[in-house]
C-alpha positions in Angstrom: 35.8 121.3 -234.3 38.9 119.5 -233.0 38.4 115.8 -231.4 40.6 113.7 -229.5 40.4 109.9 -229.4 40.8 108.0 -226.0 41.9 104.2 -226.1 41.7 102.1 -223.0 44.1 99.2 -222.3 41.2 96.8 -223.0 40.7 98.3 -226.5 44.5 98.4 -227.1 44.9 94.7 -226.1 42.6 93.8 -228.9 44.2 96.2 -231.4 48.0 95.5 -230.8 49.1 91.9 -230.1 52.8 90.5 -229.8 53.0 89.0 -233.2 55.3 89.3 -236.2 53.5 92.6 -237.2 54.4 94.1 -234.2 57.9 92.8 -234.7 58.1 94.0 -238.0 56.8 97.6 -236.8 59.7 97.6 -234.1 62.1 96.4 -236.7 61.1 99.4 -239.2 61.5 101.8 -236.4 65.3 100.4 -235.7 66.0 101.0 -239.4 64.4 104.3 -239.5 66.4 105.4 -236.7 69.7 104.5 -238.6 68.7 105.8 -242.0 66.4 109.2 -241.7 66.8 112.4 -239.8 64.9 111.1 -236.5 64.6 113.7 -233.9 64.7 111.7 -230.5 65.9 113.7 -227.3 67.7 112.0 -224.4 65.2 110.3 -221.7 64.0 112.4 -218.9 63.9 110.4 -215.8 62.5 111.0 -212.3 63.5 108.9 -209.5 61.7 108.3 -206.3 64.2 106.5 -204.2 62.3 105.9 -201.0 59.3 103.9 -203.1 61.9 102.2 -205.5 60.3 104.2 -208.0 61.4 105.7 -211.3 59.7 107.6 -214.1 60.9 107.7 -217.7 59.8 110.3 -220.5 60.5 109.2 -223.8 59.8 110.8 -227.2 60.6 110.8 -230.8 59.7 112.8 -234.1 59.8 110.4 -237.3 59.5 112.7 -240.7 57.5 110.2 -242.4 54.9 109.6 -239.6 51.7 111.8 -239.1 52.2 111.7 -235.3 54.9 111.4 -232.8 54.2 110.1 -229.2 55.5 111.2 -225.7 55.5 108.0 -223.3 55.1 108.4 -219.5 56.4 105.1 -218.1 56.5 104.8 -214.3 58.3 101.5 -212.6 58.0 101.0 -208.9 59.6 97.8 -208.2 58.1 97.5 -204.6 54.5 97.4 -206.0 54.5 93.4 -206.5 54.8 93.2 -202.6 51.4 95.3 -202.6 49.4 93.4 -205.3 50.1 95.7 -207.9 52.0 95.6 -211.3 55.6 96.9 -211.2 55.0 99.4 -214.3 52.4 101.5 -215.8 52.0 104.7 -217.7 50.4 105.9 -220.7 51.2 107.5 -224.2 50.0 110.7 -225.8 50.0 110.9 -229.7 50.4 114.5 -231.2 50.0 115.5 -234.7 53.5 116.1 -236.1 52.2 118.8 -238.4 50.2 120.8 -235.8 51.1 119.7 -232.4 47.4 119.0 -231.5 46.6 116.0 -229.5 45.5 113.0 -231.5 45.1 110.2 -229.1 45.5 109.3 -225.5 46.4 105.8 -225.1 45.6 104.6 -221.6 47.7 101.3 -221.8 48.8 100.9 -218.3 52.3 100.1 -219.9 50.8 97.4 -222.4 52.5 99.1 -225.5 55.7 99.6 -223.9 55.4 95.8 -222.8 54.7 94.7 -226.4 57.3 97.0 -227.9 60.1 96.0 -225.6 59.5 92.2 -226.2 59.2 93.0 -230.0 62.7 94.8 -229.9 64.1 91.7 -228.3 62.9 89.5 -231.2 64.4 92.1 -233.4 67.8 91.6 -231.8 67.6 87.8 -231.8 66.5 87.6 -235.3 69.6 89.6 -236.3 71.9 88.1 -233.9 71.2 84.7 -232.5 71.9 81.9 -234.4 69.2 80.6 -236.8 69.0 77.2 -235.1 68.8 78.6 -231.5 66.6 75.9 -229.7 67.6 76.7 -226.1 66.9 79.9 -224.2 67.8 81.2 -220.7 65.8 84.2 -219.1 66.8 86.1 -216.1 63.9 87.1 -214.1 60.3 85.9 -213.7 58.0 89.2 -214.2 56.2 90.1 -217.5 59.2 91.1 -219.7 60.6 87.2 -219.0 57.3 86.0 -220.1 57.0 88.4 -223.1 60.4 88.0 -224.3 60.5 84.3 -224.5 57.1 84.5 -226.5 58.7 87.1 -228.8 61.7 85.1 -229.3 59.6 82.1 -230.1 58.4 84.2 -233.1 61.7 84.3 -234.7 63.7 81.3 -233.6 62.8 77.4 -233.2 63.0 77.3 -229.1 62.2 74.0 -227.9 63.5 74.5 -224.4 63.7 77.5 -221.8 65.3 77.8 -218.5 63.9 80.4 -216.2 66.3 81.9 -213.2 65.3 84.4 -210.7 66.1 85.5 -207.1 63.0 84.3 -206.1 62.9 80.5 -207.1 59.2 79.9 -206.0 58.4 82.5 -208.5 60.5 81.1 -211.1 59.1 77.8 -210.8 55.5 79.4 -211.0 56.5 81.4 -214.0 58.1 78.2 -215.7 55.1 76.2 -215.0 52.7 78.7 -216.4 55.1 79.5 -219.7 55.3 75.6 -220.4 51.5 75.6 -220.3 51.1 78.8 -222.4 54.0 78.1 -225.1 53.9 74.3 -225.2 57.6 73.7 -224.5 59.8 72.5 -221.6 60.5 75.5 -219.4 62.2 74.8 -216.0 63.5 76.9 -213.2 67.2 76.9 -212.5 68.5 77.2 -209.0 71.6 79.3 -210.5 72.1 81.7 -213.2 75.1 79.6 -214.4 73.0 76.5 -214.6 70.5 78.5 -216.7 73.1 79.6 -219.1 75.0 76.4 -219.7 74.1 75.1 -223.1 71.8 77.8 -223.9 71.8 79.4 -227.4 69.9 82.7 -226.3 70.2 84.6 -222.8 67.8 87.1 -222.0 68.3 89.3 -218.9 64.9 91.1 -217.9 65.4 92.3 -214.3 66.1 95.8 -212.6 69.2 94.3 -210.9 71.8 96.9 -209.7 74.7 94.4 -209.7 75.8 92.0 -212.4 73.7 88.6 -212.6 75.2 87.3 -215.6 79.1 86.5 -215.5 81.4 86.5 -218.4 83.0 83.6 -217.4 79.8 81.7 -217.9 79.4 82.6 -221.8 80.2 80.1 -224.6 81.0 80.3 -228.1 77.8 81.0 -230.3 75.7 82.4 -227.4 73.7 85.5 -228.1 72.6 88.0 -224.9 69.8 90.4 -225.0 70.2 92.6 -222.1 66.8 94.9 -221.8 66.7 95.5 -217.8 69.6 98.4 -217.9 67.4 101.4 -218.5 69.0 103.6 -215.8 72.4 104.7 -214.8 72.3 102.5 -211.5 71.0 99.4 -213.4 73.5 96.6 -214.1 72.7 92.9 -215.2 75.6 92.1 -217.1 79.3 92.0 -216.1 81.5 94.4 -217.8 84.1 92.2 -219.0 81.2 90.4 -221.1 81.4 93.3 -223.0 85.1 93.2 -223.6 84.8 89.3 -224.3 81.9 89.5 -226.7 82.6 89.2 -230.8 80.0 91.6 -231.5 78.4 94.3 -229.2 75.2 96.1 -230.6 73.3 99.0 -228.7 69.7 100.0 -229.7 71.1 103.7 -229.3 74.9 103.9 -228.7 74.3 107.5 -227.3 71.8 105.9 -224.6 73.9 102.9 -223.7 77.0 105.0 -223.2 75.2 107.0 -220.7 72.7 104.2 -219.2 73.2 100.8 -220.3 75.5 97.7 -220.1 78.0 99.5 -222.0 78.0 102.7 -219.5 79.2 99.9 -216.6 81.9 98.5 -219.1 83.3 101.9 -219.7 83.4 102.7 -216.0 85.0 99.4 -215.3 87.8 100.3 -218.0 86.7 96.8 -219.6 86.3 98.8 -223.0 87.4 102.4 -224.2 85.3 105.5 -223.6 85.8 106.3 -227.3 85.3 103.0 -228.8 82.5 102.8 -231.4 80.0 100.2 -231.7 77.2 99.4 -234.4 73.6 100.2 -233.5 70.9 97.6 -234.1 69.1 99.8 -236.7 72.4 99.7 -238.9 72.5 95.9 -238.8 68.7 95.9 -239.5 69.3 98.3 -242.3 71.9 96.2 -243.9 75.0 98.7 -243.4 76.8 96.8 -240.9 76.9 93.1 -240.6 75.3 91.1 -237.6 76.4 87.7 -236.8 78.5 86.3 -239.2 79.4 82.7 -238.0 77.9 80.4 -235.5 80.7 80.7 -232.9 80.5 84.4 -232.1 79.1 85.7 -228.9 76.9 88.5 -229.6 75.3 91.1 -226.9 72.4 93.4 -227.7 72.2 96.2 -225.3 68.5 97.5 -225.1 67.7 100.6 -223.2 64.7 101.3 -225.0 64.0 104.3 -227.3 61.5 107.0 -228.2 61.2 105.9 -231.7 60.0 102.6 -230.6 57.1 104.4 -228.6 56.2 106.4 -231.4 56.1 103.4 -233.8 53.9 101.3 -231.8 51.6 104.3 -230.8 51.0 105.1 -234.6 50.3 101.6 -235.4 47.7 101.3 -232.5 46.1 104.8 -233.7 45.9 103.7 -237.2 44.2 100.4 -236.4 41.6 102.2 -234.1 40.7 104.4 -236.8 40.3 101.4 -239.5 38.3 99.4 -236.9 36.4 102.3 -235.5 37.5 101.8 -232.0 38.1 104.4 -229.4 36.0 107.5 -227.6 36.0 110.6 -229.3 35.6 113.6 -227.3 35.6 117.3 -228.5 
């Protein structure tokens, strides 16, 4: 008799944490995307404009994994005004051999949050200076918190600055992160102030117009841009892509269509046919990452289905090993 496992957010939080194991899981996903015959279709997105909502559906098949995930990820950015989280969702894990459902992961977006933050850590591990100690984070939501936490797993961060359009929210996030992480975290009145002297800059917002200007950038800085996961979103000024010594995509096919690169091409800052490396190629060692401490590097992270398949398989394997979850026939 066939059965399917159901895992709740509470159970998944105990099984999967934002730690070095999660970072390694996502790093291996990037490497696999660059080196194996992964099947990863374009993102399916549904926009619900009147409620500032969007729903992304992502998936990927990896030949060596027993299961593949289909992730449904809503983002409704007016939800905080209603006292609700802006992101939600679930993952369905299906057998790669039979197509039968193996597990329903009712994570409410938790696994997406973890794998997104872990991807930021992979980018910084490969592209940021090894002695990076000062971080600037744009945004004051969940990813702002998790991206800084993930960055601290791979770089010796001692100080962080937070900038957000709502300064009171930035100040609250800064206070809470100072207590949680044990470092100095302060809220800045301007993005320019936050960027000055920072070694790593992370943008985590759903901004429609650039919030990070090219003229603010300094030699040696690394930028991880992870908010522009739709055609209309744009956090980084297009000229910054042209100014960077090294631009890296999580998936070049995706960033040409909906990432920061998409806007740089549309603005004429870079040529449409220009080829750039992917993070998986750098992770696999086929292309060099940062080669000196003066380079300006940019990672354009739009989120890939292979990350969802990787984190879903990790969660499912741990659930089986720990005998967690509810089986239904």
